[in-house]
N, C-alpha and C positions, 0 to 999 in steps of 0.2 A: 467469313469473313477472314483476313490473313494478313495483317499489321501489326505491326511493333508500333503504331501509334494509337493509343486510345484516351476519351476525354475523363473517364470515371473512375480507372484504376490506371494503377502503376506498373510501366514496365520495365523492371529493374534488373533482369537480365545479362550481366556480362560476359561476353564471346570470352574474352581473357581471361578471364576468372577459370570460368565453366572450363575452359579449355586445358588451363595447368590442372585438374584435379583429373582428365584423363580418360580412361572408359571406367574410372570408380565408381560404381551404380549404387553403394552406398554414402560417398560422399558427396555424388552430384542430388540423392533422393536429401541428404541435408540443406543440401544449399537450396536448391528447391525449397523444402520447407521455410526456412530464415526469410527465405524472397516475401514467401504468402506470408507469412506471421507478421511481418513488419507493414504494415497494411491493416489498420483499421475496420477501414471499410468492408475489407475482407474478410477478417476472423480475429478476438480481440483478444485475450492473453488467457491459455489455456484452453480456449477453445478451437474446435474441429480435430483433425487429424491426417497425417502422412503416410503413403506406405510405399514400399518398395517390394521387387520379387527379385531374388537373382538364386545361381543356380550355384549352390557351393559344394564339397568333399562331405559325406556323412563321416566323423570320424569311427563313427562302430563299425560302418561296414568297407567304406573305403569306398562308396558309388556316390556318384552324382543325385544330388537330390535341390529340390525348389525350397529355396527359405522366405519369409515374407519378413521385413522389419518394417517394425510400426512404431510410431508413437508411444511411449510407455505410459501407464496412468500417471494424471495428474500432469504430464507436462506440459510444454508449451511449444508450439511447431516456430513461434521466430526466434526462440532461443534453446534449440532442438542440438544437442550432442551425441555423439556417439553415445555418452551414458544414457541417456535417456531413452534410448530406445529398444523393445526387442523382439528377437529375434526368436521365431518360430519356423517347426515344419509344416509348410502348408498342404502337407497332403493329411498328416495326421491330424492338423486343425479339420478339415473337411471332413474326415472319417468320423469325428463327432456328431454326423444327421444322423449316423448310425443308431447312435443311442439318445437323441434327444428327443426326452417326453415331451417336449407341447411348454406353453405359454408359464406356465405352474412350473416347470424346470429350469427356468432361465437362470435362478442364483446359482445353481449345481453346476452347471455348465461354465460359467467364467470360474470354478476351482478347477475344470478341468483342464482349460487353458496351459495350465501350469504341466502337463502332459506330454502338450505336443511343443515344448520349449528346445530349442537348438543352441541357442547360444545362454553358457553358460551364466553371463555376463547380464543378461537380460533385466529390465526395468520389470517389475509387474505388468505385466497384459489388458490392455483397456480393455473397459465393456464394449469397444467398436471394434475388435480385433474382428469377430467374425462378419462383421459389413465390408472387413476389406478380404479378409479369406476365403470366401466362398466366392467372389466376383472372380476370375479368368484374368483380369490385366496385369503387367507389369510393376506399373507405378499409378498411384491412384489417389486423389486426394478430395479428402473433406473436410469440406470449405461451411462458414458460416457467412456470411457476405449479410449485408444488412439489403441490398436488393433482392436477393433470392427468398431470405426468410418472411421479404418483403411480400414475394409471391406468394409463397408458401404458407402465408398466415392471410393472405387474402379468401375470402370468402367461397369465389368462384376460384381455387388454384389452380386444378386440375384446367378449366378451361383456357385462362390465362397461360399457364404452359405452354396450351398446343399453339396461343394466339402468335406468342413468342419464337420460339422454336419449331413450331410445328413437329412433324415425325422423327426428329432429331433427338429430342428429351424425355424420357421417360418419367413418369412418378407415381408415388407410392402414400399414400395415405398416412397421417399420425400414428406413431406407435411405437412406444417404447424401446428404444436400443437395446438389441438382444441378439440373442443368437435367430429368433423366429424373425427379426427383422433384418438380420442378413439372409435369410434363405425369403424373404419377399426380395431384397434386392436382386437376387440370382435368377428367381420367377420373374421381375420384371422384364430382365435384363432378356432371359431367353422367350417370351412372348413377344420381343421387339430388340428383334438384333440389329447392329450397325448404329444404335442411338448412341450418342458422345457424352451423357450424363443422366441421372437421376435427381429428380427435385424432391425431396423429402416433406411431405405436410408440416407444417408447424415447428418444422426445424432447419433445413439447408441443405447444403449441394455434395450430390456425388459426380466427379469427374474423372478421367483416367485418360494415360497415351501408356504408346511403347518404349518413349523415354523420360528422362526426367524432363527435360525440356516441354515434347510433346505435350506431355501433362500439363504440365506449369503453362501452356499457352492455352491450351485447350479449356480450363481455369477461370483467364483471365478474358477471353472471349464470349466465355458464355454470360459470365458476369458481368462484362461488359453489356450484353444484350438485352440483359432484366436493368441493369441503370440506365440506358437507353430509353427503354420501353417505359419506365416510371416516371423519368424526368418529359418527357413527351405529358403522360397524363399528369403530372403536377404542373404543368405549363396551361395545357388544357382546362385545368380546375382552377386554376388561379388563387384563390382564397383556402388556404392551408389551412387546417386544422380550425375552420370556420371562424379566422381572421381574429384581431387582437382583444381581447377581454380585457386585460388589465396594460396599463404602460410602465414600461422599464424604470425603476431608477437609473439616474447619469451614472456612469461605471466607476468613478469615485465612490461614491454615496452606495452604489450595492457593496462592496468590499467592505467600507466603513459597516455599515449596517450585521455583512454577514460575518464581521473581527466582531465583534460586541453580544449577535446573537449565540455563537460558536459554541459559548462555554454553556449557556444556558441549554442549548441540542443538548451538547455531549452528555452533561449529567442526567439529563433525562433520560439518555437512551444506554447509560450507563447503571439501571435499577439492576440488572443481571452480574455484570459482567462490565469492568472500564474500557472505554473505546475510543479509537482515535478519528480525526474527520479527515473532510477533505470538501473543495468547496468547487462549482462550478458554473458560471455565468455566461455562457458561450454564444452565440447567437441561436447555435441550434436549440441550446436548452431554453433560451429564453422566449423563442417563438411557439415554442410545446407548454411551457408552463404558461405564458401569458393568453394561451388560447381561450376561444367559448368550449371547445371540446376537451380543455382537461379534465374536467368534470364527468367526461363519460366516459375519456377513453383510461386513465387513469386508475377506476377501480375495477377495470379491467385483467390487469397484470401484464407480464409478457407474456411473450412465444413460446420462444425457444427455451429447451431446459437448459444451456448454458446462461440464461438472459437470470430467470428468475431462480436461481441455484445458488448464484451470488444477488441478487439483487430484492430476494423477499419473492414474496406473491404478490404485492403490491405497493407502491408507494406511500406516504403519510403526505395530504396536501395541506398546509396550514392557512386554512382559511383567513386570511390575517389583514388588515390593511396595510397596503403598501408602506406607507407614512408611519405606521406602528412606532411609538417612541421608546427606544432601548436604551434609554438613561433607567430609566424606572426598573431596577432588574425584577423585584419582588411582585412589580405588579404586571409585568409581562411575564414572570413564570406562573402566576396563576390563570393567564389565560394559556400557557401552553400545555402544563396540565393536562388536561382535558381532552387534545388532539391525542394525546398518547396516551392515556388513560381507556380511549373509546379504539387506539388502535391497538392494544395489545388485547383489550377482549376481543377485538373482531377476529383477530389472528387464534384466542382460544377456542371460539367458536369454528374455524374454519378444522385447527387441531381435532374437537372433538368428534367434529360432523364429517371428520372423511379417514380416523385412524382406523388401522387393521387390528387385530388383536394380538399380531405379533412387531405392531409399529413402536420404532422406538419415542424414550419422553419426550416430551414436546422442548422445543426446543428454544432458545433467549426469545421472545415476544416482541421484541421493540423493533422496531422501524429501521434497515439499512440506508434506504433512499430518503430523504424529507423536498420536499417542494414549496417554495416561498414564494406564487406569482408576484412579479416585479421584481424578484431580489435572485433569485437563484437556486439553483438543486444542490442541497448538501449528504454525503454521505457519512457511515460512520459503522468503522467496523475493528476488529483484533487489531490492525498495525497500518500503516500506512499504505502500504500497497496495495491492500485485501479492499480498505476505503478507495481508492482510485478508481482501482479495479473495476468494483460494479459502481462507480458513477460511468467508466465507459461505458460497463455492457448498456445505462438506461440510458446511455446514448445511441449504443447501437436499438435498443426496445423505440426510441422515439425515431429512428430513421424508419423502423420496419413500419411502425406505425401510420406515417407519414405515406409510406410508400404504398400501403395496402389501402390505408385510406383514399388514396387516388387513383387505384386502381377501381376499388369497389367498396368495398367494408374491410376492416381490421376484427380479426377475430383471433382470440387468445384459447390456452389450452381451456377445457372442462375444469374446475376447483380439482375435483379428485383424480385425475389423470395428473396433475400439478401437485396435488400431495404425494403421490405414490413414488414419485421420482424423486420429490425433495425429503421424504421421510422411507427412500429405499433401503434396505436392508446392507445392498453393496456401497452407497452414499455413506452410511453410517459406519459401515468397517471402513472406507475412504478416509473418514474425517476421523476415526479413532486411531488411524497409523498417522496420525500429521505426528512430526517430531515437539517434544514438551518444549512448552512457551521458556523464553530465557527470564532471569528472574526480573529484569527492568520493563519486560514486555508489556507492549497498551498504555507505557507511561512516557510523559513527555517532558522532556528536561532544558531550560533555559540558561548559557552560561557564559556570563562574561570576561572577560578578558580572554575570550577561545582563541584568536587571532595565531598564539604562539602559546610556548610554555605550560606552563602548568593544566591554563583556563583551556587549550589543548589538547594534556593528556587527559584530564576530566572527559572531557567530552569522547574524546575514544571510547575510554573504557565506561562510559553510560550508554554509549552506540553498541558496543561488542556487547555488554549484559542485555542490550535487546531494547532499548529505549530510542525512542527518535529525541534528535537536538536540535536546538539551534542557536550558533554559535554566536556571540554575540561582541562588540570589538566598534571604537572606536577609528580602528584602520581599516577601510575597504579592501585595499591590496591583501593585507594578508587573511582576510575573512575570505578571499574569491581565492586563495591559494588552498586556506584550509579544509574548506567544503569540499573540493573535488576528492577529496582523500577515503570519501565516502559512497557506498553503492549508490541506487536510486530509491530513492523514499524513505529512506536514511534521517536527510541532513537538512537543513537550511540555516540562511546566516537572514543576520540582524543589524545595519551599521547602531552602534549604540553608546552614547556619551554618558556617562554614567550619573553626571554634574546634572544632568537636564534633565527635567521633568517630563516634558514634553516627547523626548530621545526615547525615553524610557518607553512613553505609554506607545508609539510609535510600534516599538523592537514588539512588545507584547502584542499589538495587533497583530503584527506580522506573524506571531509563533501562533495564535488562535487561528488565524486565516488558513494557517499552514498542515496545522495538525489537530484544533479544536479546541485545544487551550493550555493551562500547563499543569504540570507535577510537580516537577522538582525545579528549585532555584538556586544555582550556584552563583556567588559572587567571588568569583576569585580575580575579576579587574585591578589592579591595582598597581601602587610607584612606591618607591621608597626614594627617603633623603636621610641623607646620614649626616648631621651638623651637630655640632656643639650649640648648648644655649645661645651664646649670645654672638653666633653669628645664622642660627635658624631665623632667615625674615617672616614679617607675615605672610607673606606671597606662599613660602613653603608651607606655612603653617594651616592657612587658605585651602590649597592644592591639596594636603594629604586629608582633611577633613571631609573636602568636597567630594574627592573618590570616594576614599575608603568607609568611610561613617556616613555622609550623608547622603550616596550615592547608594548605599547595602539601604539603608533606610527604607528612601523611594523605592528602592527594587522590591523590597517586602511589602509595603503599603499597596503596589497598585500589585504584585502578584498573589499576595491574599486579597485582596477582592476577587480576581479572577477565580481562585481555589474555592471563595466559599460560591462562588456562581455556580459549580460544578457541583459540589454538596460531595466531594469523592478525598475530602483531605488532602496531602503534600507532604513534600519539602523542603527548607531552606537549609542551605550547608553556605557557611561565610568562611570564606578563606583569608585565616586573618595571621597570627607569627606565635612562635618562641618568645619575642617581643616585647607581646603588650602581658606578659606573664611576669619575665624577669626586665631587674632597671640594669638595663649596659647600657657602657657609656658614649657620648656624641649622636641621643638618638632619644631627643624629649619630644618631636614632633610626628615621627613614625610609631614609635611604642607606646604613645598618648592613644593615638588615633587605631591601633591595634588593642589597645582594652577597651576603647571605647565599643568596636568591632563585638567582641567579647561578652563585657555588658549587656548590651542592646539582644543581641543574641539569647544570653539568659530571661531574661525579659518580656521577649517575645515568643520564648516555649513558656514561659508562663500564661501569657495573653492567650494564647491561643493552641492550647492545648484541646479545646471543648471542642474546639473546630477538626480536630483530628490531624492539628497540622506539625509537624517535629520543625524544631528547631536547635542545628546544632554546626558547631565549629570544628574544623580541624588543622592546626596550628603546625603547619612544615619551619622546618630550620635548616638553615645551608644551604637549599635549593640552586646550586653553582650552575651544573649540568644542564642546558637547556630552558634557562631563566629566562626572561626576559629583563627582569629590572638587577640583572650583572652586568649588564653590558654597557654602561653608564657611569653613572657617577657614585652612586652606590658602592657598588663593587670597591672604587679608591679610598673614600670613605670609609668602609667597615675595616679594609686593610691599615688604613692608616690610624685608626682607631685601636686596632690590637698591635700595630708596630711590625707589620708586614710588609711585603709586598702584594700585588694584586695575582701573582702567578701562585703565592703561595698560598693564597686564598684556600683552595679546594683540598688541600692535605690538613690545614690548619681545622676546616668543619671538620673533616671524616676523622680526626683524631682528638678531636675534643669531645664527641658522644660517645657515650657508653658501649655502644655495639660498634665503634669503630667503622663506622659503616658512611659510604657516598651516598646520599638521599638524593633521589631520582624525582621530576616534574611524575613520573608513571605510581610511586610509593605514596603520593598526594593524592594520586587518583582512587586507589586502591580505598585508601580511608574513606572517599569521598563514599563512593560503592559500599563497605562495610556499615556507612550510618542511611544510604537509602534503601538497599538491595540487601540487608541482612539483619540489621539491627531494629528490627520493626516497630519495637518498644521500647527505644530510646530516644529523648530528647533534653535541650538544655545541657546538653555533653558538650565535651572537648577532647576532642583525640591531636595530642602530641605522635605526629611522624617525623622524627627530630635522630632516630637512634640511638635516644635514651638521653636525654638534658637533666641530672640531677635537678638543677636553680630552678627547671622550669616545669618538674614534677605537681600535677595540678592537685593542691589542698582543698 
């Protein structure tokens, strides 16, 4: 096969871009890696590995030596950069064969990889290092394409490999990654000279080439051949996964049910540690979860180690009626709890049955993947990215099962083999090396008025400290711009008019669907009207009450309902004002509304404490720079009240506080963070962020 046109994989090589890299083999290796990592059918986030070998000058001997560059531990080929690779002396790596003591020596060998380091800026070498180093090729791709794992997981995998590629591909039975597997690949090549790649049973694919482009093309061609073979088999079989057993709800109904269900699922999944959620009701997912074969295939678990390390050994299937009433949450919770109790008990049995003498302690026994036939697939993990990636990996597993079933029959790893990878001491060491989580990690924040000004600054701060944030505002154009300032899996937005109950409800539904629930509600949406009593209209009064007071009431009411469903406690922070404490001139409508916000917060703090929901207030004052309310009539009204010009306002407000400081939106955000991220035993309080206003001291 010599073509640049493929049906099942994407040819992404740009000759001009590649030419701009010249003969820089390292740059071309990174370019190839990134292209291969962009297609989830080829390899998922963090999966697979790529390498290249170059000739470098040894800084110790000044002689030319071969160096292997390879994706380091924990990296992702789709986003791989120079900082994410390891550089090792190839010959030293091969010399480790002289000291290898067999399968019981695998963990020690990983430590010896560090003695082979050439590049002092290397990332920690991964367990795959010898698999690449013991093969002679300049460029090597180790990938986990769905089609190849389907072949690898079919019960007659070796026979199928021969049927698809003839004598051009080698085959190695399942073995845990490590030095010995590298030796098996080397032996396979020696026994089958001239092959273009090797299929690893229940695992994945190795392909290679003399140049980065040749390796890229070889990978695509091999994957394309497997994909076409499976496509023909699926067409011949016709009835994939045994056909439909459950009929899906319509798309909107699925989203509605998922949004109402996710807080309950999140609470149940968070019995050990708080989790963040993700939902998927794609056609690929629905075809599998609605099928007759789900009951047989789901308990078998996934095959590829990269899959089950992220999805757990098997999913939890909710055998609920697709039309189950989700409005009666207490009744639904009673139906859900036994599913989770059974899953946790089965996981404990799996651990106790398979554990070794030196196995790490049992990890969280809660499911990562939850399947609800007719509705969709949920995933819960420590953050949005991990939950999304786990979901994507299970989609890969679905594709593998479909392909393997079409070929012959799907096979999964024996439980002991799976356990030995899940609880491998090297895997545990990798987990222990993970960076410490940020203070607000695993928490979901909903911030109103977040299209700009104080609200956006609060959302920025909460995200910076590890939270997922949903930016809510009445102006969608501002939200679209604001949400682009965050990285993937950090933020979402919801158009929300806080004066409309249904608008608030829809915004919370989107929050639950995006992240699984809500932990922090910050009411920062607001406006300011400065007029004396005689000029304050009924419309002015109603507008201030609706946005500041009624909006706060309804946000709290609906937010608390979700928090109670989760059973994880929570935080409500209301952005009020110094004006709620101080009797200033020309301010009857605004000051009264702010005082109502403050007292409502105290009332709710007393009422919600038994639910571990804290309610606190941050009072800004004089936030002129970057604040939306100072862009209109409010500034003119305040200037008039103080007998100064609008231009003089910033200096006026800075000079009147005790610290003589200008107050910025970021200062208000720090006050919010203090209440939700540090003061975990503080409720019913007011923090003034005003530079010190003696007449606003809380008494």
